[in-house]
C-alpha positions as CSV (number, residue, x, y, z in Angstrom):
1,M,-37.9,-35.8,65.2
2,D,-38.1,-36.6,61.4
3,N,-37.9,-33.6,58.9
4,R,-41.9,-33.8,58.4
5,L,-42.9,-33.7,62.0
6,M,-40.6,-30.7,62.1
7,K,-41.5,-29.0,59.4
8,R,-45.0,-29.2,60.3
9,L,-44.5,-27.9,63.6
10,L,-42.4,-25.1,62.0
11,A,-45.6,-23.9,59.6
12,A,-47.8,-24.3,62.7
13,L,-45.9,-21.6,64.7
14,F,-45.6,-19.8,61.5
15,A,-49.2,-20.1,61.4
16,L,-49.9,-18.8,64.8
17,S,-47.9,-15.8,64.5
18,I,-49.9,-14.9,61.1
19,A,-53.1,-15.4,63.1
20,A,-52.0,-13.3,65.8
21,C,-50.7,-10.4,63.6
22,A,-54.1,-10.4,61.7
23,S,-56.2,-10.8,64.6
24,A,-54.3,-7.3,66.4
25,R,-56.1,-4.6,66.4
26,A,-53.9,-1.5,65.1
27,Q,-53.1,0.4,68.2
28,V,-50.4,3.1,69.0
29,E,-48.5,2.7,72.2
30,P,-48.7,6.0,74.5
31,S,-45.6,8.2,73.7
32,G,-44.3,7.7,77.4
33,S,-43.4,4.2,76.6
34,G,-43.2,3.8,72.7
35,S,-39.8,4.6,72.5
36,E,-38.7,4.2,75.8
37,F,-35.2,2.0,76.5
38,Q,-36.0,-1.0,78.5
39,L,-33.5,-3.5,79.9
40,T,-34.6,-7.2,81.2
41,A,-32.3,-10.2,82.4
42,G,-33.9,-13.4,83.1
43,V,-33.5,-17.1,84.1
44,L,-34.1,-20.3,82.1
45,G,-34.7,-24.4,83.2
46,S,-35.0,-26.1,79.7
47,A,-35.3,-29.9,78.2
48,L,-33.2,-30.2,75.2
49,Q,-33.3,-33.4,73.0
50,P,-29.8,-33.5,71.6
51,D,-28.8,-34.6,68.5
52,Y,-25.7,-36.6,67.8
53,P,-23.3,-37.6,65.2
54,S,-23.7,-41.6,64.9
55,D,-21.6,-44.6,63.8
56,N,-24.6,-46.9,64.5
57,C,-26.6,-46.9,61.2
58,G,-28.1,-50.2,60.5
59,A,-25.9,-52.8,58.3
60,S,-23.9,-49.7,56.5
61,P,-22.5,-47.5,59.2
62,T,-21.2,-44.2,57.7
63,A,-19.7,-40.7,58.7
64,S,-23.4,-39.0,58.0
65,C,-25.6,-41.2,59.9
66,V,-27.2,-38.7,62.6
67,G,-29.1,-40.2,65.9
68,T,-31.3,-38.7,68.6
69,S,-30.4,-39.3,72.4
70,P,-33.0,-41.9,74.4
71,N,-33.0,-39.1,77.0
72,R,-33.7,-35.3,77.1
73,V,-31.0,-33.2,78.5
74,Y,-31.9,-30.8,81.0
75,G,-30.5,-27.5,82.0
76,F,-30.4,-24.2,82.4
77,G,-29.9,-20.7,81.1
78,A,-30.0,-16.6,81.4
79,Y,-30.8,-14.4,78.9
80,V,-30.9,-10.6,78.5
81,D,-33.2,-8.4,76.3
82,V,-33.0,-5.0,75.1
83,R,-35.7,-2.9,74.1
84,L,-34.5,-0.2,71.6
85,S,-37.9,0.0,70.1
86,R,-41.4,-1.4,69.3
87,W,-39.5,-3.8,66.4
88,F,-35.8,-3.8,67.5
89,Q,-35.2,-5.7,70.3
90,P,-31.9,-7.9,70.6
91,E,-31.9,-11.2,72.8
92,A,-28.6,-12.5,74.0
93,E,-28.7,-15.7,76.0
94,A,-26.6,-18.9,77.2
95,R,-27.7,-22.2,78.0
96,W,-26.0,-25.3,79.6
97,S,-27.5,-28.2,79.3
98,R,-25.8,-31.0,81.1
99,A,-27.9,-33.0,83.4
100,N,-29.5,-36.2,82.9
101,I,-26.4,-37.2,80.7
102,D,-23.2,-39.6,81.5
103,G,-20.8,-37.4,82.1
104,Y,-20.0,-33.7,80.1
105,A,-19.0,-35.7,77.0
106,N,-22.7,-35.0,75.8
107,A,-23.3,-31.7,77.2
108,E,-24.4,-29.1,74.4
109,D,-24.0,-25.5,75.6
110,T,-25.1,-22.3,73.4
111,Y,-24.0,-19.0,73.4
112,L,-26.5,-17.2,70.9
113,F,-27.7,-13.4,69.5
114,G,-29.8,-11.9,67.4
115,P,-33.3,-10.5,67.2
116,R,-36.0,-10.9,69.0
117,V,-39.7,-9.3,67.5
118,P,-42.7,-9.6,69.7
119,I,-45.9,-10.3,67.6
120,H,-48.6,-8.5,69.7
121,T,-49.4,-7.3,73.2
122,F,-52.5,-8.7,74.5
123,H,-53.2,-5.8,77.0
124,W,-56.0,-7.8,78.8
125,M,-53.9,-10.9,79.7
126,H,-50.3,-8.7,79.6
127,A,-49.4,-11.8,77.2
128,T,-46.8,-11.1,74.5
129,P,-46.4,-14.2,71.8
130,Y,-42.6,-13.5,69.9
131,G,-40.6,-14.8,67.4
132,K,-36.6,-14.8,67.4
133,F,-33.6,-16.0,65.1
134,L,-30.5,-16.3,67.5
135,V,-27.0,-16.8,65.9
136,G,-24.0,-18.3,67.8
137,W,-21.8,-20.6,68.7
138,G,-22.8,-24.7,69.9
139,R,-20.7,-26.3,72.3
140,A,-20.6,-30.0,72.8
141,G,-18.4,-32.1,74.9
142,G,-16.6,-34.8,73.5
143,F,-18.5,-35.7,70.5
144,L,-17.8,-32.9,68.0
145,T,-14.4,-32.3,66.4
146,P,-13.6,-28.8,66.8
147,S,-15.8,-28.7,70.1
148,T,-17.4,-25.3,69.2
149,T,-19.0,-24.6,65.7
150,L,-21.5,-22.0,64.5
151,A,-25.0,-22.8,66.0
152,L,-28.4,-21.1,64.9
153,A,-31.7,-21.4,66.0
154,Y,-35.7,-20.4,65.1
155,G,-38.0,-20.2,67.6
156,G,-40.5,-18.4,69.6
157,G,-42.6,-18.2,72.9
158,L,-44.6,-16.1,75.1
159,D,-43.9,-13.9,77.7
160,L,-46.5,-13.0,80.6
161,R,-46.0,-9.8,82.9
162,V,-46.4,-10.4,86.4
163,T,-45.6,-7.3,87.5
164,K,-44.3,-3.8,86.7
165,H,-41.0,-5.3,87.3
166,F,-41.0,-9.7,86.6
167,T,-42.2,-11.2,83.7
168,L,-42.6,-15.0,83.1
169,R,-41.8,-16.3,80.1
170,A,-44.0,-19.2,80.2
171,F,-42.9,-21.4,77.1
172,D,-40.1,-20.7,75.0
173,F,-39.2,-23.1,71.9
174,E,-35.9,-23.5,69.7
175,Y,-35.2,-25.6,66.7
176,Q,-31.5,-25.4,66.7
177,Q,-28.8,-25.8,63.7
178,W,-25.3,-26.4,64.7
179,R,-23.8,-26.4,61.3
180,V,-21.1,-29.4,61.2
181,N,-20.8,-32.5,59.0
182,P,-23.6,-33.7,59.4
183,T,-25.6,-30.7,60.9
184,L,-27.4,-31.4,63.9
185,F,-30.9,-31.0,64.9
186,P,-31.2,-30.5,68.5
187,Y,-34.4,-28.7,69.7
188,E,-35.1,-27.1,73.2
189,G,-38.0,-25.6,75.6
190,S,-38.0,-23.6,78.1
191,V,-39.6,-21.7,81.2
192,G,-37.8,-18.8,82.5
193,L,-38.7,-15.4,84.8
194,S,-37.0,-12.0,84.2
195,Y,-36.5,-8.9,86.1
196,R,-36.9,-6.0,84.4
197,I,-34.2,-3.6,85.3
198,F,-35.0,-0.4,83.8
């Protein structure tokens, strides 16, 4: 995905977040749930568009060339959300993207942690759009030296509460930055299901 298209996508996601905030009515949560501690654990299925360093850049290959895979890489993941207050809800996640590739050499795994911010809860449909910014490690099987590097993820999605304990993560999108030379920009879409432990 070229930079212009990615900038448009991020701008659209930002505009959607602002619009949701602007349209939300001021509402105070009931005192019984406003500061209630919650712990939720879930699983994900995902499709990743990887980004690889490439030596095949036309007539003059250089070490700074980057190429995308012609195939999506599929995987799974797990996440834990902790609700400490209305606005402070950290999330930890691990993703293993290893299916639809030739061996482990092109696998991309991430282990990330950071703030997840619910934008507003639309009670009539039990829907909560959110944004997140996660930091951690990205690990690639054989094309990075060293194989583990700093990774950042900018994203968001939509949670739909199904029952008191189960929530469907209807979609989740992450645009990642792997801090290597050259910087890699994989992106990933996921769906999942979580269970509220308490």
